[in-house]
C-alpha positions, -999 to +999 in steps of 0.1 A: +000+000+000+011+035-008-010+050+020+005+063+053-003+065+090-019+098+084-043+081+060-053+057+088-060+086+111-076+111+088-086+091+056-096+057+069-122+051+041-095+055+014-070+035+035-092+005+040-106+006+005-070+002-008-061-023+018-089-047+007-069-052-025-039-066-005-034-099+012-045-101+048-017-095+072-017-090+110+019-080+112+016-042+113-017-042+133+000-065+159+030-041+161+006-012+166-011-030+194+022-040+209+034-004+209+002+005+227+007-023+252+042-010+260+030+025+268+001+010+288+026-011+307+046+020+316+015+036+330+006+005+349+041+004+364+037+039+377+003+033+392+014-001+405+043+015+423+018+035+444-001+004+454+032-013+463+042+016+484+009+013+503+017-023+514+055-024+513+059-023+551+036-053+557+041-076+527+078-084+519+085-085+481+052-070+472+069-044+450+082-071+427+048-090+426+028-058+418+053-046+392+053-079+373+015-082+375+008-046+364+032-047+335+021-082+325-015-073+328-011-042+306+008-061+279-017-090+278-048-068+284-041-047+254-041-077+231-073-090+248-088-055+241-079-059+204-094-094+201-125-084+221-134-054+201-128-072+168-150-101+181-178-079+192-179-059+160-176-091+139-204-108+159-228-078+155-221-076+118-238-110+113-271-092+121-265-072+089-253-102+068-217-091+069-192-110+048-155-114+054-131-132+076-124-126+113-087-121+106-096-092+083-117-078+111-087-082+135-066-064+109-088-033+106-093-031+144-056-033+149-050-004+125-078+015+143-060+011+176-035+037+165-052+067+182-051+047+215-013+049+214-015+087+212-040+087+241-018+064+262+012+086+257-008+116+269-021+096+298+015+086+307+027+122+306-002+132+329+007+104+353+043+117+356+029+151+366+003+139+391+018+109+408+044+129+428+015+149+442-004+118+454-004+110+491-003+073+495-017+059+528+000+029+543-015-003+556-002-017+589+000-054+596-031-052+617-050-034+590-040-061+564-061-085+585-092-063+585-111-062+551-129-031+563-096-012+570-082-023+536-114-010+519-112+023+538-075+027+530-081+020+493-110+045+492-088+072+508-061+064+482-085+066+452-101+099+466-068+117+471-073+149+452-044+143+428-053+107+423-090+116+417-080+142+392-056+119+374-083+092+372-108+117+358-083+130+332-073+095+321-110+085+317-117+116+295-086+109+274-097+073+270-132+085+258-118+110+233-093+086+217-117+057+218-142+078+197-114+085+173-106+048+170-144+041+166-145+064+136-116+044+120-133+011+129-165+022+112-148+025+079-127-006+086-158-028+093-175-013+063-148-027+040-138-058+060-174-071+064-189-055+032-214-034+052-233-002+044-220+029+062-251+028+084-248-008+093-211-005+100-217+026+122-242+005+142-219-024+147-191-002+160-212+025+176-234+003+199-205-013+220-185+019+219-213+041+232-221+016+259-185+016+270-183+054+269-214+056+291-198+032+315-167+054+318-188+085+322-208+068+350-175+059+368-164+095+366-197+106+381-196+082+411-161+091+421 
């Protein structure tokens, strides 16, 4: 293909229209998702460090455990996100008699993940600015034996003003860049599953809108 990254971001209809003439390949989409997972892992490492700090005095070696779990979770979770979104859109497209392979759907969703990388980078930058301002409460050995105390400490941590603001900012960033990805996925699904623009918009829009409403609800109940 002679099209570029900017075409994916700003001319997705033309990009995917041309891509349909090429053999299916998940190499570049997988690299895009991998890049996003690395940035997400860096963010997870920073947030995980706060949690480890909370329990460091009572659980020996917790820093290593949390670091490995947060980084591993981010790396694996991003790929699960990729497969999940492709699967949902692919399944919904059957209602509109969509045609085309699941691997092609994975391909277009992978390309559409590109805005998520930009959003993750902005989130990571925001985290580096807010994390030093967050006051992390500590759990004593006695508190670790009391579920109510653990819940209270975690609540205090999540409602720290800096942590609360960081969480709200990251949620808003997620929404903005998810909507950008959704725009790309609409054109991708249109070509990958041979759908009309309306049907493609419904297949992508329904799960995206539901997820955005969930994120907005979480912001509201903080």
